[in-house]
C-alpha positions as CSV (number, residue, x, y, z in Angstrom):
1,M,18.9,-37.7,19.1
2,S,20.9,-40.8,19.8
3,I,20.3,-43.7,17.4
4,D,23.6,-45.6,17.7
5,G,24.9,-44.1,20.8
6,R,26.1,-40.7,19.4
7,Q,24.6,-37.2,19.3
8,Y,23.5,-36.1,15.9
9,R,24.5,-32.7,14.5
10,V,22.7,-30.8,11.8
11,A,24.0,-27.7,10.0
12,I,21.7,-24.8,9.1
13,L,22.8,-22.4,6.4
14,G,21.6,-20.3,3.4
15,I,22.1,-17.4,1.0
16,Y,18.6,-16.0,0.3
17,H,17.7,-13.5,-2.4
18,E,15.0,-12.9,-4.9
19,S,16.7,-11.3,-7.9
20,N,15.0,-9.1,-10.4
21,T,17.1,-9.2,-13.6
22,F,15.3,-6.2,-15.1
23,I,16.9,-3.8,-12.6
24,A,20.3,-2.2,-13.5
25,Q,21.5,-1.7,-9.9
26,P,23.1,-4.8,-8.5
27,T,22.5,-6.1,-5.0
28,T,25.7,-5.5,-3.0
29,L,27.3,-6.7,0.2
30,D,26.0,-3.6,1.9
31,D,22.4,-4.7,1.0
32,F,23.0,-8.0,2.9
33,S,24.7,-6.2,5.8
34,N,21.7,-3.8,6.0
35,S,19.2,-6.7,6.1
36,H,20.1,-10.0,7.8
37,W,23.6,-11.5,7.6
38,L,24.1,-13.7,10.6
39,S,26.3,-16.6,11.7
40,G,26.6,-19.0,14.6
41,A,24.6,-18.3,17.7
42,A,23.2,-15.1,16.3
43,I,21.0,-17.1,13.9
44,I,19.4,-18.9,16.8
45,K,18.9,-15.7,18.7
46,E,17.2,-14.0,15.7
47,Y,15.0,-16.8,14.6
48,R,14.3,-19.2,17.5
49,D,10.9,-17.6,18.2
50,A,10.3,-16.1,14.8
51,Y,7.7,-17.1,12.2
52,H,10.5,-18.0,9.9
53,E,11.6,-21.4,8.5
54,I,14.7,-21.4,10.6
55,G,12.6,-21.0,13.7
56,G,10.6,-24.1,12.7
57,M,13.8,-26.1,11.9
58,L,15.2,-25.2,15.3
59,E,12.0,-26.3,17.0
60,I,12.0,-29.8,15.5
61,L,15.7,-30.4,16.0
62,E,15.4,-29.4,19.7
63,A,12.3,-31.6,20.1
64,H,14.3,-34.6,19.0
65,N,17.5,-33.7,21.0
66,I,19.5,-33.1,17.8
67,T,22.2,-30.5,18.0
68,A,21.6,-27.6,15.7
69,V,24.8,-26.2,14.2
70,P,24.0,-22.8,12.8
71,V,26.5,-21.8,10.1
72,M,25.5,-18.7,8.2
73,F,22.3,-17.1,6.9
74,A,22.5,-14.1,4.6
75,E,19.4,-12.4,3.3
76,A,18.9,-9.1,1.4
77,T,15.7,-7.2,0.4
78,P,14.7,-8.3,-3.1
79,G,16.5,-6.2,-5.8
80,G,18.8,-6.4,-8.8
81,I,21.0,-9.4,-9.4
82,V,23.7,-10.1,-6.7
83,S,27.0,-8.6,-7.7
84,A,29.8,-11.1,-8.4
85,A,31.9,-9.5,-5.6
86,A,29.1,-9.8,-3.0
87,Y,28.4,-13.5,-3.9
88,E,32.0,-14.4,-3.8
89,V,32.4,-13.0,-0.3
90,L,29.2,-14.6,0.9
91,L,30.0,-18.0,-0.6
92,E,33.5,-18.1,0.7
93,E,32.4,-17.1,4.2
94,M,29.7,-19.7,4.3
95,M,32.0,-22.5,3.2
96,R,34.7,-21.3,5.5
97,L,32.3,-21.4,8.5
98,L,30.9,-24.8,7.3
99,D,34.4,-26.3,7.3
100,T,34.9,-25.3,10.9
101,V,31.9,-27.4,12.1
102,L,32.3,-30.5,9.9
103,P,31.6,-33.3,10.1
104,V,27.8,-33.1,10.4
105,D,25.1,-35.8,10.1
106,G,22.7,-33.7,8.1
107,C,22.1,-30.3,6.7
108,L,19.1,-27.9,6.5
109,V,19.3,-25.3,3.8
110,V,17.4,-22.1,3.3
111,P,17.6,-20.9,-0.3
112,H,15.0,-18.6,-1.8
113,G,15.1,-20.3,-5.2
114,A,15.1,-17.1,-7.4
115,G,18.6,-15.9,-6.8
116,V,20.7,-14.6,-9.7
117,T,24.3,-13.3,-9.7
118,E,26.3,-11.5,-12.3
119,Q,28.1,-14.8,-13.1
120,H,25.4,-17.4,-12.3
121,L,21.8,-17.3,-13.6
122,D,21.0,-20.1,-11.1
123,M,22.6,-18.8,-7.9
124,D,20.8,-21.3,-5.6
125,G,21.6,-24.2,-7.8
126,H,25.3,-23.1,-7.8
127,W,25.8,-22.8,-4.0
128,L,23.7,-25.9,-3.3
129,S,25.8,-27.9,-5.8
130,L,29.0,-26.7,-4.1
131,L,27.5,-27.6,-0.7
132,R,26.8,-31.1,-1.9
133,Q,30.4,-31.5,-3.2
134,R,31.6,-30.4,0.3
135,L,29.3,-32.8,2.2
136,G,29.5,-35.8,-0.1
137,P,26.6,-37.9,-1.5
138,D,25.6,-39.6,1.8
139,I,24.8,-36.6,4.0
140,P,21.0,-35.8,3.8
141,V,20.4,-32.2,2.7
142,M,16.9,-30.9,3.0
143,G,15.4,-27.4,3.1
144,T,12.7,-24.9,2.2
145,L,11.9,-22.8,-0.8
146,D,9.9,-19.6,-1.4
147,P,7.0,-20.5,-3.8
148,H,8.3,-17.7,-6.0
149,A,11.3,-19.8,-6.8
150,N,12.3,-20.6,-10.3
151,V,13.4,-24.1,-9.6
152,S,16.3,-25.7,-11.5
153,M,17.4,-29.3,-11.8
154,A,20.6,-28.3,-10.1
155,M,18.7,-27.4,-7.0
156,T,16.9,-30.7,-6.7
157,Q,19.9,-32.8,-7.7
158,A,22.0,-31.2,-5.0
159,T,19.3,-31.9,-2.3
160,D,17.2,-34.8,-1.0
161,A,14.0,-32.8,-0.3
162,L,12.9,-29.2,-0.8
163,V,9.6,-28.0,0.6
164,A,8.0,-24.7,-0.5
165,Y,5.8,-22.5,1.7
166,S,2.2,-23.1,0.8
167,T,0.8,-19.6,1.4
168,N,1.1,-16.3,-0.3
169,P,1.4,-14.0,1.7
170,H,4.0,-16.3,3.2
171,V,2.6,-16.8,6.7
172,D,3.5,-20.5,7.0
173,Q,7.3,-20.2,6.9
174,R,7.8,-21.6,10.4
175,E,5.5,-24.5,9.6
176,T,7.4,-25.2,6.4
177,G,10.7,-25.2,8.3
178,R,9.2,-27.8,10.6
179,K,8.2,-30.0,7.6
180,A,11.7,-29.9,6.2
181,A,13.3,-30.7,9.5
182,S,10.9,-33.5,10.2
183,L,11.8,-35.1,6.9
184,L,15.4,-34.9,7.9
185,V,14.8,-36.4,11.3
186,Q,12.8,-39.3,9.8
187,T,15.7,-39.9,7.3
188,L,18.3,-39.9,10.1
189,K,16.1,-42.5,11.9
190,G,16.0,-44.6,8.8
191,E,12.2,-44.4,8.6
192,I,12.1,-42.9,5.1
193,R,14.3,-42.6,2.0
194,P,13.2,-39.2,0.4
195,L,13.3,-39.0,-3.3
196,Q,12.2,-35.8,-5.1
197,H,11.0,-35.2,-8.6
198,L,10.9,-31.8,-10.2
199,V,8.3,-31.1,-12.9
200,Q,8.7,-27.8,-14.7
201,T,5.7,-26.5,-16.6
202,P,5.2,-24.4,-19.8
203,V,3.2,-21.9,-17.7
204,A,4.3,-18.7,-15.9
205,I,1.6,-17.5,-13.4
206,S,0.9,-13.8,-13.5
207,I,2.0,-12.2,-10.2
208,E,-1.4,-10.7,-9.3
209,Q,-3.0,-14.2,-9.5
210,Q,-0.6,-15.7,-6.9
211,L,-2.8,-15.0,-3.9
212,T,-3.2,-18.5,-2.4
213,S,-6.4,-17.8,-0.4
214,A,-8.4,-16.9,-3.6
215,E,-9.0,-18.4,-7.0
216,P,-7.4,-19.6,-9.2
217,C,-4.6,-20.5,-6.7
218,L,-7.1,-21.9,-4.2
219,S,-8.1,-24.7,-6.5
220,L,-4.5,-25.4,-7.6
221,Y,-3.4,-25.8,-4.0
222,A,-6.4,-28.0,-3.2
223,Q,-5.3,-30.3,-6.0
224,A,-1.8,-30.4,-4.7
225,K,-2.9,-31.1,-1.2
226,E,-5.1,-34.0,-2.5
227,A,-2.1,-35.4,-4.5
228,G,0.0,-35.1,-1.3
229,A,-2.3,-37.5,0.5
230,Q,-1.5,-40.4,-1.9
231,P,0.4,-43.4,-0.5
232,G,4.1,-42.9,-0.4
233,V,4.0,-39.2,-1.1
234,L,5.8,-37.2,1.6
235,S,5.4,-33.7,0.2
236,V,4.0,-31.8,-2.8
237,S,5.1,-28.2,-3.4
238,V,3.6,-25.7,-5.8
239,L,6.2,-23.3,-7.2
240,L,4.4,-20.3,-8.5
241,G,7.5,-18.9,-10.0
242,F,9.1,-15.4,-10.2
243,P,8.4,-13.7,-13.5
244,Y,10.9,-10.9,-13.1
245,A,14.0,-13.1,-13.7
246,D,15.2,-13.7,-17.2
247,V,16.5,-17.3,-16.5
248,P,15.8,-20.6,-18.2
249,E,13.9,-21.9,-15.1
250,M,11.5,-18.9,-15.1
251,G,8.0,-20.3,-14.7
252,S,5.8,-22.5,-12.5
253,A,6.8,-25.9,-11.3
254,F,6.0,-28.7,-8.9
255,I,8.3,-30.7,-6.5
256,V,7.0,-34.1,-5.4
257,V,8.9,-35.8,-2.6
258,T,8.2,-39.5,-2.2
259,D,9.4,-42.3,0.1
260,N,11.7,-43.8,-2.6
261,M,8.9,-44.1,-5.2
262,P,10.2,-42.5,-8.4
263,Q,7.2,-43.5,-10.6
264,Q,4.8,-42.1,-8.0
265,G,6.6,-38.8,-7.9
266,K,6.6,-38.5,-11.7
267,S,2.9,-39.4,-12.1
268,V,1.8,-37.0,-9.4
269,G,3.9,-34.1,-10.8
270,E,2.8,-34.7,-14.4
271,A,-0.9,-34.8,-13.4
272,L,-0.6,-31.5,-11.7
273,K,1.3,-30.1,-14.7
274,Y,-1.4,-30.9,-17.1
275,M,-4.1,-29.5,-14.7
276,L,-2.2,-26.2,-14.7
277,I,-1.9,-26.2,-18.5
278,D,-5.6,-26.9,-18.9
279,D,-6.5,-24.0,-16.5
280,R,-3.7,-21.6,-17.6
281,T,-6.0,-18.8,-18.9
282,D,-7.4,-18.5,-15.3
283,F,-4.0,-17.3,-14.2
284,V,-4.1,-14.0,-16.1
285,A,-6.2,-11.3,-14.5
286,A,-8.0,-8.2,-15.9
287,R,-5.8,-5.3,-14.7
288,Q,-7.0,-2.1,-13.2
289,A,-5.5,1.3,-13.9
290,V,-5.6,4.0,-11.2
291,A,-7.5,6.4,-13.5
292,G,-10.5,4.0,-13.6
293,L,-10.3,3.3,-9.8
294,L,-10.2,6.8,-8.4
295,P,-13.8,7.8,-9.4
296,Q,-15.1,4.7,-7.5
297,L,-13.4,5.5,-4.2
298,P,-16.5,7.1,-2.5
299,T,-18.4,3.8,-2.9
300,W,-15.8,1.6,-1.1
301,K,-15.3,1.0,2.6
302,K,-12.3,2.9,4.1
303,P,-9.4,2.7,4.4
304,V,-8.8,1.5,0.9
305,L,-5.5,-0.4,0.4
306,M,-4.0,0.4,-3.0
307,L,-1.3,-2.1,-4.0
308,D,1.3,-0.4,-6.3
309,M,2.2,-3.5,-8.4
310,G,4.7,-1.8,-10.7
311,D,6.9,-0.6,-7.7
312,N,6.7,-3.8,-5.7
313,I,9.6,-3.8,-3.2
314,G,9.0,-7.5,-2.5
315,G,9.6,-8.2,-6.2
316,G,12.8,-6.2,-6.3
317,A,11.5,-2.7,-7.2
318,P,13.1,0.3,-5.7
319,G,10.0,1.6,-3.9
320,N,10.7,5.2,-5.1
321,S,7.9,5.7,-7.5
322,S,5.6,8.7,-6.9
323,Y,3.2,7.6,-9.6
324,L,0.3,6.9,-7.3
325,L,1.0,9.9,-5.1
326,H,0.9,12.2,-8.2
327,S,-2.3,10.5,-9.4
328,I,-4.0,10.9,-6.1
329,E,-3.0,14.5,-5.7
330,A,-3.9,15.4,-9.3
331,Y,-7.4,13.9,-8.6
332,G,-7.7,16.2,-5.5
333,L,-7.7,13.5,-2.8
334,S,-6.5,14.1,0.7
335,R,-6.0,11.9,3.8
336,C,-3.9,9.4,1.9
337,F,-0.7,7.6,3.1
338,I,2.3,6.4,1.1
339,C,5.8,5.2,2.0
340,I,8.6,5.9,-0.4
341,Y,12.2,4.9,-0.5
342,D,14.2,8.1,-1.1
343,P,17.4,8.7,0.9
344,V,18.0,12.0,-0.9
345,A,14.6,13.3,0.1
346,V,15.2,12.1,3.7
347,A,18.5,14.0,3.8
348,A,16.9,17.1,2.4
349,A,14.1,17.0,4.9
350,M,16.4,16.7,7.8
351,T,18.0,20.0,7.0
352,H,14.7,21.7,8.1
353,D,13.0,22.1,11.5
354,I,9.9,20.2,12.4
355,G,6.9,22.1,11.1
356,A,8.9,23.8,8.4
357,T,7.4,24.1,4.9
358,F,9.6,23.6,1.8
359,L,9.7,22.2,-1.7
360,L,10.7,18.6,-1.9
361,P,11.3,16.5,-5.0
362,L,9.8,13.0,-4.4
363,G,10.6,9.8,-6.3
364,N,14.1,10.8,-7.3
365,K,16.1,8.3,-9.4
366,E,19.6,8.7,-7.8
367,G,21.6,5.7,-6.6
368,G,21.0,3.7,-9.8
369,Y,17.4,2.7,-8.9
370,T,14.6,3.7,-11.3
371,T,11.0,2.8,-11.9
372,N,10.8,4.8,-15.1
373,T,8.1,7.0,-13.6
374,I,7.8,10.7,-13.1
375,A,9.4,12.5,-10.1
376,Y,7.0,14.7,-8.2
377,D,7.9,18.1,-6.8
378,S,5.7,18.9,-3.8
379,Q,5.3,21.6,-1.2
380,V,5.5,19.7,2.1
381,R,5.6,20.3,5.8
382,L,8.0,18.2,7.9
383,L,6.0,16.3,10.6
384,F,8.8,14.4,12.3
385,T,12.0,12.4,11.8
386,A,12.9,9.1,13.5
387,D,15.2,6.2,13.6
388,G,13.5,3.6,11.4
389,H,14.0,0.4,13.4
390,F,10.9,-1.6,14.2
391,T,9.9,-5.1,15.1
392,E,7.2,-7.6,14.2
393,S,6.0,-10.4,16.5
394,N,3.1,-11.8,14.4
395,P,3.2,-14.2,11.4
396,R,3.8,-12.0,8.4
397,H,5.1,-12.4,4.9
398,G,8.9,-13.0,5.1
399,G,8.9,-14.2,8.7
400,Q,11.4,-11.6,9.9
401,V,11.3,-10.0,13.3
402,N,13.7,-7.0,13.1
403,F,13.5,-4.3,10.4
404,D,15.5,-1.2,9.7
405,M,14.3,1.7,7.4
406,G,17.4,3.7,8.3
407,Q,16.6,7.3,9.0
408,V,12.9,8.2,8.4
409,A,11.3,11.6,7.6
410,V,7.5,12.0,7.6
411,V,6.0,14.9,5.7
412,Q,2.6,16.2,4.7
413,T,1.9,17.6,1.3
414,A,0.0,20.7,0.6
415,G,-2.8,18.4,-0.6
416,G,-3.1,16.9,2.9
417,N,-1.5,13.6,2.2
418,T,1.1,11.9,4.4
419,V,4.4,10.6,3.0
420,M,6.8,8.5,5.0
421,L,10.3,8.7,3.4
422,M,12.9,6.0,4.3
423,S,16.6,5.8,3.6
424,L,16.8,2.0,3.5
425,R,14.4,-0.1,1.4
426,V,12.0,-2.1,3.5
427,P,8.9,-3.8,1.9
428,P,5.5,-3.3,3.4
429,F,5.2,-6.6,5.2
430,S,4.5,-5.3,8.7
431,L,1.9,-2.8,10.0
432,Q,4.5,-1.9,12.6
433,Q,6.2,0.0,9.8
434,L,3.5,2.6,10.4
435,T,2.1,2.0,13.9
436,A,5.5,2.0,15.6
437,F,5.8,5.6,14.6
438,G,2.2,6.7,15.5
439,I,0.8,6.3,12.1
440,H,-2.5,4.4,11.9
441,P,-4.2,3.2,8.7
442,Q,-7.7,4.0,10.0
443,D,-6.8,7.7,10.0
444,Y,-6.6,7.7,6.2
445,E,-9.0,7.3,3.2
446,V,-6.3,5.5,1.1
447,V,-3.2,3.6,2.1
448,V,-0.7,2.8,-0.6
449,A,1.6,-0.2,-0.2
450,K,4.3,-1.1,-2.7
451,G,3.4,-4.7,-3.3
452,V,1.0,-7.2,-4.8
453,N,-0.1,-9.9,-2.4
454,A,2.5,-9.9,0.4
455,P,1.2,-6.8,2.2
456,V,-2.3,-8.3,2.5
457,A,-1.3,-10.3,5.6
458,A,-0.5,-7.1,7.5
459,Y,-2.9,-4.6,6.0
460,G,-5.9,-6.9,5.2
461,P,-7.2,-6.9,8.7
462,V,-7.4,-3.1,8.9
463,C,-8.2,-2.3,5.2
464,P,-11.7,-3.6,4.2
465,T,-11.1,-2.7,0.5
466,I,-8.0,-4.0,-1.3
467,L,-7.2,-2.9,-4.9
468,Q,-4.3,-4.2,-7.0
469,V,-3.4,-1.2,-9.2
470,N,-1.7,-1.7,-12.6
471,T,1.2,0.8,-12.3
472,P,4.3,1.2,-14.4
473,G,7.7,0.0,-13.2
474,V,10.2,-2.8,-13.0
475,T,7.6,-5.1,-11.5
476,Q,4.6,-4.2,-13.7
477,A,2.0,-6.9,-13.7
478,D,2.2,-7.8,-17.5
479,M,5.3,-9.9,-17.7
480,T,5.0,-10.0,-21.5
481,Q,6.1,-6.4,-21.6
482,F,9.7,-7.4,-20.5
483,S,12.4,-8.6,-22.9
484,Y,13.6,-12.1,-22.1
485,R,16.6,-13.8,-23.7
486,H,16.8,-17.0,-21.6
487,R,13.3,-18.1,-20.9
488,R,12.1,-21.5,-22.2
489,R,9.7,-21.7,-25.2
490,P,6.8,-22.2,-25.5
491,L,5.8,-20.5,-22.3
492,F,2.3,-19.2,-21.5
493,P,1.3,-16.3,-21.5
494,F,4.0,-15.3,-24.0
495,E,2.9,-18.1,-26.3
496,M,-0.8,-18.7,-26.0
497,Q,-0.8,-22.1,-27.7
498,L,1.1,-24.9,-26.0
């Protein structure tokens, strides 16, 4: 875009991680390397056509003839807090690469909003603040957030506008990237002067109540959309929050972006805050244990999707719990499918020939990951092994295209249930995780996915019955069972009276 006779250049960068502080095992540099750690042109190649916010950002910049300057984007599967060593390397590399492309006219950022390191409870606020120092006060910085962000004042003070995805499962990431980039373009043109206002609330929304297509979130988002239609309001974001992070910002919040109307931003945000406070009891669900669900299975349409909330990989859990598999087998059910992260089991299975029968411990706790649930020794038959790469071309939670489960071994238990074992943790965001390897949900009575809401985008169309199962683990649904040192008080549902 040429406003005053010169070509505008906009940097794109981000360090993206959802950090569960209740997991002992830190997220390392290898975890980023095994996921998505890209720089320069590789970012454009990976995301130009993806349902990811970077894809939407690139689309808008290209439409306005603005030069996109991709710097670095590093993302790892949700897990424990980012190690100090890993963060130092990522931060230094991002800033080094940024220095090679300066000056720029604007910057688009891609934080998650719930990142924590061993040294910084507010990872995103830290790197965004350093970015602002590097760029100076006059360069517009805008970006996206995951609605599971625990938003800090540091994040909003370091940026001009942050826009959160408005769906969970997150299938609108590309659209959100377009929104953020459009605000930046309008700012560069001098059409608007974005000013954002953060309102933190004394409410933490329970994870199983964060499905945006159903109540109570449906009404909350409708209220936010109505507020966003008011004069001078450019964007209203609902931040549902991430309850598995012991940080001062843990909880739900709203970000209101106006066209330089501070009082309007404050009034809109405060009105939404008090609506949430009034409706807060709606955001705690009645939870269902597997023992009460199994007897009802014959009455439900198949396949049944069982969501293993306590071992939710998308919330940082290891994905190695055999709790539901053990419960299913103990009840005598067959024709069930489950995917488990267990590199030790994969290695053991690969010492056998296809078709061999052997005893295999499942759900091991090696490597520092644990869900505090039982391991399960099972007599299994090795069905096949495979390279675990697969791709996803449809809009799915996370917006990623390329996935890598490492080496995969698929076994069948003596009870007739199928277990896919993976050596790299990959959350169940894509049906291709199964179908690319000849596994089809319709062939099973029950499919277990280690998640809460995110898998619904992929599995919902093929599973007519969906059950959120209250299972033990580092992402168990009842956040009040965790011990927090840093959270603010009062905070519902820890304190019922506000």
